C-alpha positions as CSV (number, residue, x, y, z in Angstrom):
1,M,101.2,102.5,106.0
2,V,101.8,101.5,102.4
3,Y,105.4,100.3,101.5
4,P,106.7,99.6,98.1
5,P,107.5,96.0,97.1
6,E,111.1,94.7,97.3
7,S,113.2,95.7,94.3
8,L,113.3,93.0,91.6
9,P,116.7,91.6,90.5
10,A,118.1,93.3,87.4
11,L,118.8,91.5,84.2
12,A,122.2,90.0,84.2
13,D,122.9,90.9,80.6
14,V,121.1,94.1,79.5
15,D,122.9,94.4,76.2
16,G,122.0,90.8,75.4
17,A,118.4,91.5,76.3
18,I,118.4,94.5,73.9
19,S,119.8,92.5,71.1
20,R,117.2,89.8,71.5
21,A,114.4,92.3,71.7
22,L,115.5,93.9,68.4
23,A,116.1,90.5,66.7
24,E,112.9,88.8,68.1
25,P,110.3,91.6,68.4
26,E,106.7,91.3,69.3
27,N,104.3,91.1,66.4
28,S,106.8,92.7,64.0
29,E,109.7,91.8,61.7
30,P,113.2,92.1,63.2
31,L,114.6,95.6,63.2
32,R,117.3,94.7,60.7
33,A,114.6,93.5,58.2
34,L,112.8,96.9,58.4
35,L,116.0,98.8,57.5
36,R,117.4,99.4,54.0
37,P,119.9,101.7,52.4
38,G,118.7,105.1,51.5
39,M,115.7,105.1,53.8
40,R,114.8,107.9,56.3
41,L,115.2,106.6,59.9
42,T,114.1,108.7,62.9
43,I,114.8,107.7,66.5
44,A,112.8,109.4,69.1
45,F,113.3,108.9,72.8
46,D,111.8,110.0,76.2
47,D,112.9,113.2,77.7
48,L,114.4,113.8,81.2
49,S,111.0,113.6,82.9
50,I,111.6,109.9,83.3
51,P,113.1,108.0,85.1
52,L,113.0,109.8,88.4
53,P,115.6,110.2,89.9
54,P,117.8,110.0,86.8
55,M,119.5,106.6,86.5
56,R,123.2,106.0,86.8
57,R,125.1,106.1,83.5
58,P,125.0,104.5,81.0
59,D,121.3,105.4,80.6
60,I,119.2,102.6,79.2
61,R,118.2,104.9,76.3
62,Q,121.8,105.2,75.4
63,R,122.3,101.5,75.3
64,V,119.2,100.9,73.1
65,I,120.0,103.8,70.7
66,E,123.6,102.6,70.3
67,Q,122.5,99.2,69.2
68,V,119.8,100.6,66.8
69,L,122.5,102.8,65.3
70,T,124.9,100.0,64.9
71,I,122.4,97.9,63.0
72,A,121.4,100.9,60.8
73,A,125.1,101.5,60.0
74,E,125.6,97.8,59.1
75,V,122.6,97.9,56.7
76,G,123.8,101.2,55.2
77,V,121.2,103.7,56.5
78,D,122.8,107.2,56.3
79,D,119.7,109.5,56.8
80,V,119.3,109.2,60.6
81,V,117.9,111.8,62.9
82,L,117.4,111.6,66.7
83,I,114.6,113.7,68.4
84,V,113.9,114.3,72.0
85,A,110.2,113.6,72.5
86,N,109.5,116.4,74.9
87,A,106.1,117.5,73.7
88,L,105.3,120.8,75.6
89,H,107.9,120.0,78.3
90,R,110.8,122.3,78.6
91,R,113.7,121.7,76.2
92,M,116.6,119.6,77.4
93,T,119.9,121.3,77.5
94,A,122.9,119.9,75.5
95,A,124.4,118.5,78.7
96,E,121.1,116.8,79.6
97,I,120.8,115.2,76.1
98,E,124.4,114.1,76.2
99,R,123.8,112.4,79.6
100,A,120.8,110.5,78.1
101,V,122.3,109.3,74.8
102,G,126.0,109.1,75.7
103,E,129.0,111.1,74.5
104,R,129.6,109.1,71.3
105,V,126.0,109.5,70.0
106,F,125.9,113.1,71.1
107,R,129.1,114.1,69.4
108,S,128.1,112.2,66.2
109,F,124.7,113.8,65.8
110,W,124.4,117.0,67.8
111,P,123.1,119.6,66.9
112,D,121.9,119.1,63.3
113,N,120.6,115.6,63.6
114,L,119.9,115.4,67.3
115,Y,117.5,118.0,68.7
116,N,114.5,118.7,70.8
117,H,111.0,118.4,69.4
118,D,109.3,121.8,69.0
119,A,105.5,121.5,69.5
120,E,104.9,125.1,68.2
121,D,107.1,125.1,65.1
122,R,104.4,125.1,62.4
123,D,106.9,124.5,59.6
124,N,108.1,121.2,61.3
125,L,104.7,119.8,62.1
126,L,102.5,117.6,59.9
127,H,98.7,117.1,60.4
128,V,98.1,113.4,59.8
129,G,94.4,113.3,60.2
130,L,91.4,113.2,62.6
131,T,90.4,110.3,64.9
132,E,86.8,109.0,64.9
133,N,86.2,111.5,67.8
134,G,87.4,114.4,65.7
135,E,90.8,114.7,67.5
136,D,93.6,116.3,65.5
137,V,96.6,114.1,65.1
138,E,99.6,116.3,64.4
139,I,103.2,115.3,65.1
140,N,106.7,116.2,64.2
141,R,107.1,116.4,60.4
142,R,110.4,114.6,60.3
143,A,109.0,111.7,62.3
144,A,105.8,111.6,60.2
145,E,107.6,111.6,56.9
146,S,110.2,108.9,57.9
147,D,110.2,105.4,56.4
148,L,110.7,104.1,60.0
149,L,110.2,105.7,63.4
150,V,111.9,103.9,66.3
151,Y,110.7,105.1,69.7
152,V,112.9,104.3,72.7
153,N,111.0,104.4,76.0
154,V,111.7,104.1,79.8
155,N,108.6,102.9,81.6
156,L,108.8,104.1,85.2
157,V,105.1,103.7,86.0
158,A,102.1,102.1,84.2
159,M,100.9,105.5,82.8
160,D,104.0,105.7,80.6
161,G,104.6,104.1,77.2
162,G,102.3,102.5,74.7
163,H,100.4,105.0,72.5
164,K,101.3,107.7,75.0
165,S,104.8,107.9,73.5
166,V,104.6,109.0,69.8
167,P,101.1,110.7,69.8
168,I,102.0,112.7,72.9
169,G,105.8,113.0,73.0
170,L,106.1,114.2,69.3
171,A,102.7,116.0,69.2
172,S,101.8,119.7,68.6
173,Y,99.7,121.8,70.9
174,N,96.9,121.4,68.4
175,S,96.9,117.7,69.1
176,L,97.8,117.8,72.8
177,R,94.8,120.0,73.6
178,H,92.4,117.2,73.1
179,H,93.6,115.2,76.1
180,H,95.7,117.5,78.2
181,N,92.8,119.5,79.7
182,S,90.7,119.7,82.8
183,H,87.7,117.8,81.3
184,T,89.9,114.8,80.4
185,M,91.6,114.8,83.8
186,V,88.3,114.8,85.6
187,H,86.9,111.9,83.5
188,S,90.0,109.7,84.0
189,R,89.4,107.1,86.7
190,S,93.0,105.9,86.9
191,F,96.0,107.1,85.0
192,M,97.7,103.8,85.9
193,D,95.1,101.9,83.9
194,H,94.9,103.0,80.3
195,T,91.5,101.3,79.8
196,R,89.9,103.6,82.4
197,S,91.8,106.8,81.6
198,A,90.2,109.4,79.2
199,M,93.6,110.8,78.5
200,H,95.0,107.4,77.5
201,S,91.8,106.6,75.5
202,S,92.4,109.7,73.4
203,A,96.1,108.8,73.0
204,W,95.2,105.3,71.9
205,R,92.9,106.5,69.2
206,M,95.6,108.8,68.0
207,G,98.2,106.1,68.1
208,R,96.1,103.7,66.1
209,L,95.5,106.3,63.4
210,L,99.3,107.0,63.3
211,A,100.0,103.3,63.0
212,D,97.9,103.3,59.8
213,H,100.0,106.0,58.3
214,L,103.5,105.4,59.7
215,K,105.7,102.4,60.5
216,I,106.6,102.6,64.2
217,F,109.0,100.2,65.9
218,T,108.6,100.6,69.7
219,V,111.3,99.7,72.2
220,E,110.1,99.8,75.8
221,T,112.2,99.2,78.9
222,T,111.3,98.7,82.6
223,V,113.4,99.3,85.8
224,N,113.2,98.1,89.4
225,N,112.6,100.0,92.6
226,A,116.3,100.9,93.3
227,S,115.4,104.6,93.3
228,F,118.4,105.8,95.4
229,P,122.1,105.1,95.6
230,S,123.1,102.2,97.9
231,R,124.3,104.6,100.6
232,Y,120.7,106.0,100.8
233,A,119.0,102.6,100.6
234,F,117.2,103.2,103.9
235,F,114.8,105.4,101.9
236,T,113.3,102.3,100.3
237,K,113.3,100.1,103.4
238,R,110.7,99.6,106.1
239,E,111.9,101.3,109.3
240,W,112.2,98.0,111.3
241,E,114.5,96.7,108.6
242,W,117.0,99.5,109.0
243,S,120.5,98.5,110.0
244,V,122.6,100.5,112.5
245,R,124.2,102.2,109.5
246,D,120.8,103.0,108.0
247,Q,119.7,104.5,111.3
248,A,122.8,106.6,111.5
249,M,122.4,107.8,107.9
250,A,118.7,108.7,108.5
251,F,119.5,110.6,111.7
252,G,122.5,112.4,110.1
253,M,120.5,113.4,107.0
254,S,117.6,114.6,109.0
255,R,119.8,116.9,111.1
256,G,122.0,117.9,108.3
257,L,119.2,118.9,105.9
258,A,117.4,120.8,108.6
259,A,120.6,122.9,109.1
260,M,121.3,123.5,105.4
261,P,120.2,126.5,103.4
262,V,117.6,125.8,100.6
263,R,119.9,126.0,97.6
264,P,122.7,123.7,98.9
265,R,119.9,121.3,100.0
266,R,118.4,121.3,96.6
267,R,121.7,120.8,94.9
268,L,122.4,117.8,97.2
269,F,119.1,116.2,96.1
270,Q,119.6,117.0,92.4
271,D,122.9,115.3,92.4
272,L,121.3,112.0,93.5
273,V,121.3,109.3,90.8
274,A,119.3,106.1,91.1
275,D,120.8,102.6,91.0
276,Y,118.0,101.4,88.8
277,G,118.4,97.9,87.4
278,V,116.7,97.0,84.1
279,T,114.1,94.4,84.5
280,G,112.8,94.0,80.9
281,V,113.3,95.1,77.3
282,H,110.7,94.5,74.7
283,A,110.4,95.7,71.1
284,G,108.1,95.6,68.1
285,E,104.5,96.7,67.5
286,T,103.4,99.2,70.1
287,E,100.4,97.5,71.7
288,A,102.0,94.1,71.8
289,V,105.1,95.5,73.4
290,H,103.2,97.6,75.9
291,A,101.3,94.5,77.2
292,K,104.6,92.9,78.1
293,T,105.9,96.2,79.6
294,L,102.8,96.5,81.9
295,A,103.3,93.0,83.1
296,N,106.8,93.9,84.2
297,V,105.7,97.2,85.8
298,H,102.9,95.5,87.7
299,R,105.2,92.7,88.9
300,Q,107.4,95.3,90.5
301,Q,105.0,98.0,91.7
302,L,101.6,96.6,92.5
303,V,100.7,96.6,96.2
304,E,97.3,95.2,97.4
305,V,95.5,97.5,99.8
306,N,92.2,96.4,101.4
307,G,89.6,99.1,101.5
308,Q,89.8,102.9,101.3
309,S,90.9,105.3,104.0
310,D,89.1,108.3,105.4
311,V,92.4,110.3,105.4
312,L,95.4,109.8,103.2
313,V,98.7,111.3,104.3
314,V,101.3,111.7,101.5
315,G,104.8,113.0,101.8
316,L,105.8,114.7,98.6
317,P,109.4,114.2,97.3
318,Y,111.8,116.8,96.1
319,L,111.4,115.7,92.5
320,G,108.7,115.4,89.9
321,P,108.5,115.2,86.1
322,Y,108.7,119.0,85.6
323,N,111.4,120.1,88.0
324,V,114.4,117.9,87.0
325,N,117.5,120.1,87.6
326,S,115.1,122.9,88.7
327,V,112.9,124.1,91.5
328,M,109.9,122.4,93.0
329,N,107.6,125.4,93.3
330,P,104.2,125.4,95.0
331,I,102.3,124.9,91.8
332,L,104.4,121.8,90.9
333,A,104.1,120.5,94.4
334,M,100.3,120.6,94.2
335,C,100.4,119.0,90.7
336,L,102.6,116.2,92.0
337,G,100.3,115.5,95.0
338,L,96.8,115.9,93.4
339,G,97.7,115.0,89.9
340,Y,100.2,112.1,90.2
341,F,100.2,110.7,93.7
342,F,96.4,110.7,94.1
343,N,96.0,108.9,90.8
344,M,98.6,106.1,91.6
345,Y,96.0,103.4,91.8
346,R,94.4,100.8,89.6
347,G,91.2,99.7,91.3
348,Q,90.0,102.4,93.7
349,P,91.8,105.5,95.1
350,L,93.5,105.0,98.5
351,V,91.2,107.6,100.0
352,R,87.4,107.4,99.8
353,R,85.1,109.9,98.1
354,G,84.5,112.7,100.6
355,G,87.6,111.9,102.5
356,A,90.7,114.0,103.0
357,M,94.2,114.0,101.6
358,I,97.0,115.6,103.5
359,L,100.2,116.5,101.6
360,Y,103.4,117.2,103.4
361,H,106.0,119.4,101.8
362,P,107.9,122.7,102.6
363,V,106.3,124.3,99.5
364,T,108.9,127.1,99.4
365,P,107.6,129.9,97.2
366,E,110.6,129.8,94.8
367,F,110.4,129.7,91.0
368,S,112.9,129.1,88.3
369,Q,112.8,132.0,85.9
370,L,114.6,129.8,83.3
371,H,112.4,126.7,83.4
372,H,109.0,128.1,84.7
373,P,108.9,131.8,84.0
374,S,105.1,131.9,83.5
375,Y,104.4,130.2,86.8
376,V,105.3,133.3,88.8
377,D,102.6,135.5,87.3
378,F,100.1,132.7,87.5
379,F,100.9,132.2,91.2
380,E,100.7,135.9,92.0
381,R,97.5,136.7,90.0
382,F,95.3,133.6,89.9
383,S,96.2,131.3,92.7
384,P,93.8,132.8,95.4
385,S,90.5,130.9,95.4
386,P,87.1,131.0,97.1
387,P,87.0,129.7,100.7
388,I,87.7,126.0,100.9
389,R,86.3,123.9,103.7
390,R,88.9,122.4,105.9
391,R,88.4,120.5,109.1
392,S,90.7,121.5,111.9
393,R,91.1,121.9,115.6
394,R,92.3,124.9,117.4
395,P,95.5,124.4,119.4
396,S,94.8,123.9,123.0
397,R,98.2,124.5,124.6
398,S,98.4,127.8,126.4
399,S,102.0,128.1,125.3
400,T,100.7,128.8,121.8
401,R,99.0,132.1,122.8
402,P,100.9,135.4,123.0
403,T,101.4,136.7,126.5
404,P,99.2,139.6,127.6
405,G,100.5,142.9,126.4
406,T,102.4,141.5,123.5
407,P,101.7,143.5,120.4
408,T,99.9,141.5,117.7
409,C,102.2,140.6,114.9
410,T,101.1,140.3,111.3
411,V,102.1,137.3,109.2
412,R,102.3,138.1,105.5
413,L,102.5,135.6,102.6
414,T,103.6,136.1,99.0
415,P,101.0,137.3,98.0
416,T,99.1,138.1,101.1
417,T,96.9,135.3,102.3
418,A,95.5,135.0,105.8
419,C,92.6,133.7,107.9
420,T,89.1,134.8,107.0
421,R,88.8,135.8,110.7
422,S,90.7,138.9,111.8
423,T,92.2,137.0,114.7
424,C,92.4,133.3,114.5
425,G,92.6,130.6,117.3
426,I,96.2,131.3,118.1
427,G,95.8,135.0,118.7
428,V,97.4,136.5,115.6
429,R,96.5,137.2,112.0
430,T,98.1,134.2,110.4
431,P,98.1,131.9,107.4
432,W,95.7,129.0,107.8
433,T,98.4,126.7,109.2
434,I,101.4,127.3,111.3
435,W,104.1,124.7,112.0
436,G,101.6,121.9,111.6
437,T,98.8,123.4,113.8
438,W,95.5,124.4,112.2
439,C,94.4,128.0,112.9
440,G,90.8,126.9,113.4
441,S,88.7,128.6,110.7
442,A,87.8,128.3,107.0
443,V,90.5,130.1,105.0
444,T,91.3,131.4,101.6
445,G,94.5,131.3,99.7
446,R,97.1,128.7,99.6
447,H,100.0,127.2,101.5
448,A,103.2,129.2,101.2
449,R,106.1,130.3,103.3
450,G,105.7,133.7,104.9
451,W,107.6,136.1,107.1
452,V,106.7,137.9,110.3
453,S,106.5,141.7,110.3
454,G,106.3,143.6,113.5
455,P,107.2,142.3,117.0
456,R,107.4,138.5,116.9
457,P,105.8,136.6,119.8
458,P,108.3,134.4,121.7
459,W,106.3,131.3,120.8
460,L,106.6,131.9,117.0
461,T,110.2,130.8,116.6
462,R,112.0,130.7,113.3
463,S,112.5,127.0,113.5
464,R,108.8,126.4,114.0
465,W,107.9,128.7,111.1
466,S,110.4,127.1,108.8
467,R,109.1,123.6,109.2
468,P,107.0,122.0,106.5
469,R,103.3,122.4,106.8
470,W,100.4,120.1,106.6
471,V,98.1,120.8,103.7
472,M,94.5,119.4,104.1
473,I,92.3,119.4,101.0
474,R,88.7,118.4,101.0
475,L,88.0,116.1,98.0
């Protein structure tokens, strides 16, 4: 069992730390010295994909942006634009932007001078050049033509920040395609170590090219491990450290969530805000700042693990970078498990090559038509795959078999996915796992919630069928 480190103490004076970072930057002149009347100033900031869960207000981005704007106003800078660096992520709503930057900033700049970056608006993109590897560097035109670009970042994990901010957050598809692709993913040995990640190597080449054409002043912040409100603090504790209150909360939540319908349960989770404390603020030249940032992140998050496991069991949370205020659909669940969680290492993966990774999640086949409209067609048309080898055991309990004379029921999925054998080890045509028990044969298709048509055997209860399933994937 791998537990997170204890949460580091937060800075006592966050606003003071921001002021010092802007006045005493890393490898750069102070922010005030970089500003002058009549210049074009652009402030870009991370979108809602970080931090996760969202932090309690005021957001650290708001606190940094307000100080930058105050200095700009004192110097006499009038041409100021704020841009959400959302790359090809979904656009943030007005309410989501207001929550990130605060009411005062929002009311002063929205919508003409505070807006989402559009990675496909050709008129508002500028091709800066090509890297030594022939990669297109194309970013937001307003940012590229500014006299100064200030980027405000929240570093939740080591893969964030650095040259991943401007070259990716403000990029076009023409630029993103060079590193957001399957080849780059396969040739990255750790997304948490930019020196071993093909994606980060590409972003670093782009960032250095941009630094030769554009003055960028980076502000990076780090937070501690207080990922939940204090009343849910048991989530971040080891079980033997739970108080009586923690035990009662855990028991009550387990029973309550099991009884709640899906939508109210999702709303409950989406309303959670983290009690993150800020552990560091650094500003200045991008690479010098990021070195300080990584030291803070590693100080909070690194856990030493001796050796690799044969089997890695991971419980997937309700939230990832792409479903904030939305639905965790099966595609995003797999992306979270195989893309993010597997790659959360620096030295070696937690599971050995040839081992198995087990992901635990309800994977309810629900999709947001607002946020992920294309996912539905992809899931329906392209998700089925050739047979994948999975090791399993047939259930041995006689209670799992239908009684003689019971008509065989058919279990359908959306779309239909079932055992490669007409009748699997538990006596019915079924998806490859049922309430955590393997059906005993190689299968096709994917994990998804299904329903029973025809007479339902007494052993196949609704409560059993509605439980989360184990998903075993051969690596």
